[in-house]
C-alpha distance (Angstrom), angle and dihedral (degrees) to the residues before:
residue distance angle dihedral
X1 . . .
X2 3.81 . .
X3 3.78 120.7 .
X4 3.79 107.2 -20.5
X5 3.76 146.2 136.8
X6 3.77 122.1 -88.5
X7 3.80 111.6 -100.6
X8 3.81 93.4 -138.2
X9 3.78 130.5 38.2
X10 3.77 120.0 -96.8
X11 3.79 130.1 -157.4
X12 3.80 133.2 -114.6
X13 3.81 141.7 172.9
X14 3.82 118.6 -92.1
X15 2.91 124.5 -138.2
X16 3.79 96.9 27.3
X17 3.84 102.4 -109.7
X18 3.79 96.8 -152.0
X19 3.81 118.1 103.0
X20 3.79 90.2 -122.2
X21 3.75 137.0 12.6
X22 3.81 96.8 -155.8
X23 3.81 92.6 147.6
X24 3.81 90.3 57.3
X25 3.79 91.9 -134.1
X26 3.78 95.5 114.9
X27 3.75 119.3 -166.0
X28 3.80 127.6 -6.0
X29 3.79 114.5 -103.2
X30 3.79 126.1 -131.8
X31 3.80 130.4 -159.5
X32 3.81 94.2 -132.3
X33 3.78 136.5 28.4
X34 3.81 88.1 -122.9
X35 3.81 92.2 56.3
X36 3.83 90.3 49.6
X37 3.82 90.7 48.9
X38 3.83 91.5 50.4
X39 3.80 90.7 49.9
X40 3.79 92.5 47.3
X41 3.82 90.6 49.2
X42 3.81 88.5 51.3
X43 3.82 92.4 50.9
X44 3.81 90.4 47.3
X45 3.80 90.4 50.9
X46 3.82 92.0 48.2
X47 3.79 93.5 53.6
X48 3.82 99.7 36.7
X49 3.82 91.4 111.5
X50 3.83 92.5 52.5
X51 3.84 108.2 72.6
X52 3.81 96.2 -162.9
X53 3.81 94.0 49.8
X54 3.80 92.0 41.2
X55 3.82 90.0 54.6
X56 3.81 91.3 50.8
X57 3.81 91.6 52.5
X58 3.83 93.0 43.6
X59 3.84 87.9 61.7
X60 3.81 92.8 53.9
X61 3.80 122.8 105.9
X62 3.79 130.3 -173.4
X63 3.81 111.6 -109.2
X64 3.78 132.5 -172.7
X65 3.80 113.2 -114.9
X66 3.80 114.9 -156.3
X67 3.76 127.0 -162.1
X68 3.80 100.4 16.6
X69 3.79 115.2 177.2
X70 3.80 122.2 -131.6
X71 3.82 138.5 171.1
X72 3.80 125.7 -134.4
X73 3.80 122.3 -175.9
X74 3.83 113.8 -99.3
X75 3.79 96.1 -156.6
X76 3.83 107.0 149.5
X77 3.82 89.5 -129.5
X78 3.80 90.0 68.5
X79 3.83 100.7 -106.4
X80 3.85 93.5 158.0
X81 3.83 92.4 -176.5
X82 3.79 111.3 166.4
X83 3.79 121.3 -133.3
X84 3.81 115.5 -113.5
X85 3.78 125.1 169.5
X86 3.82 108.8 -108.4
X87 3.84 92.3 -140.4
X88 3.79 104.1 39.3
X89 3.79 104.0 19.5
X90 3.83 89.7 -129.0
X91 3.77 111.1 157.7
X92 3.83 102.8 164.6
X93 3.79 122.8 65.9
X94 3.80 138.6 -172.3
X95 3.81 97.1 -126.5
X96 3.82 139.5 14.5
X97 3.82 89.0 -111.8
X98 3.82 89.0 61.1
X99 3.82 90.3 52.1
X100 3.82 91.1 50.6
X101 3.83 91.5 48.8
X102 3.82 90.6 51.5
X103 3.80 90.8 47.0
X104 3.80 90.8 55.7
X105 3.80 95.3 54.8
X106 3.82 93.8 42.9
X107 3.80 99.0 53.3
X108 3.81 97.9 -101.5
X109 3.81 123.0 136.7
X110 3.79 123.2 -132.5
X111 3.80 121.4 -158.4
X112 3.78 123.8 -178.8
X113 2.98 129.9 -78.5
X114 3.79 90.3 42.7
X115 3.80 100.4 -69.5
X116 3.80 116.0 154.6
X117 3.81 129.5 -159.8
X118 3.83 124.5 -173.0
X119 3.82 121.6 -134.5
X120 3.82 91.2 -101.8
X121 3.82 92.2 54.7
X122 3.82 111.5 35.6
X123 3.80 117.4 175.1
X124 3.80 116.2 -99.3
X125 3.79 91.0 -116.0
X126 3.81 112.8 28.3
X127 3.82 91.1 -176.2
X128 3.79 96.9 49.6
X129 3.77 141.4 18.5
X130 3.78 125.8 -14.7
X131 3.79 118.9 -103.3
X132 3.82 90.8 -94.0
X133 3.77 129.5 37.4
X134 3.79 120.7 -103.5
X135 3.82 89.6 -107.9
X136 3.83 91.2 52.9
X137 3.80 92.1 48.2
X138 3.81 91.6 46.7
X139 3.81 91.3 49.7
X140 3.82 89.4 51.0
X141 3.81 90.1 51.1
X142 3.80 92.0 -115.6
X143 3.80 99.9 111.5
X144 3.76 117.2 72.6
X145 3.79 122.0 175.8
X146 3.78 116.6 -115.9
X147 3.80 106.5 -96.8
X148 3.76 118.9 -125.4
X149 3.78 117.1 -114.9
X150 3.79 109.2 -128.9
X151 3.80 113.7 -156.1
C-alpha cells in the first residue's frame, strides 16, 4: 500500500475547533460522516460547561475531505499497519510530505518511491533497496503506484 491517497473521502471538522493548530495537523479525520458526528457530539458534551469551548464547537460543521494521504506498512509479510502519530493520533494528511514528516518522528522508515515500513518491520537495508524488488512486491500485490492528485 505504501504512501498513497485514500480511495474514498473521509470527514473532518471545519473550522478546526481547537484554540491553536500549532502541530499543523488540523482536525482529526473520520471514515464516515456518522463517526465524525458522534465524535463532534462527544466533544460538545465534554465542553458543555465551558462557554468559550462550547461556542467553538457549536460553530463546527462536518466537511468532506478528499485526497487524504496515508501510510501503510509495506512489509512483504503483509503487516499492513497504518501510520498514526503517537502524540495526536492523526492518520490522514494533506500531502505526502506531511506523511513522511510524521513517519520520521514515529519511528517509521521511508524509502523511495513512497515505500513505508513500520517500526516493527524495518526494511533490511534502510539506505538502499527494500528486501524484495519492485517487481516482486508488485506481483505480491504489495506495491501500489502513488496516485495522482487531481485538482
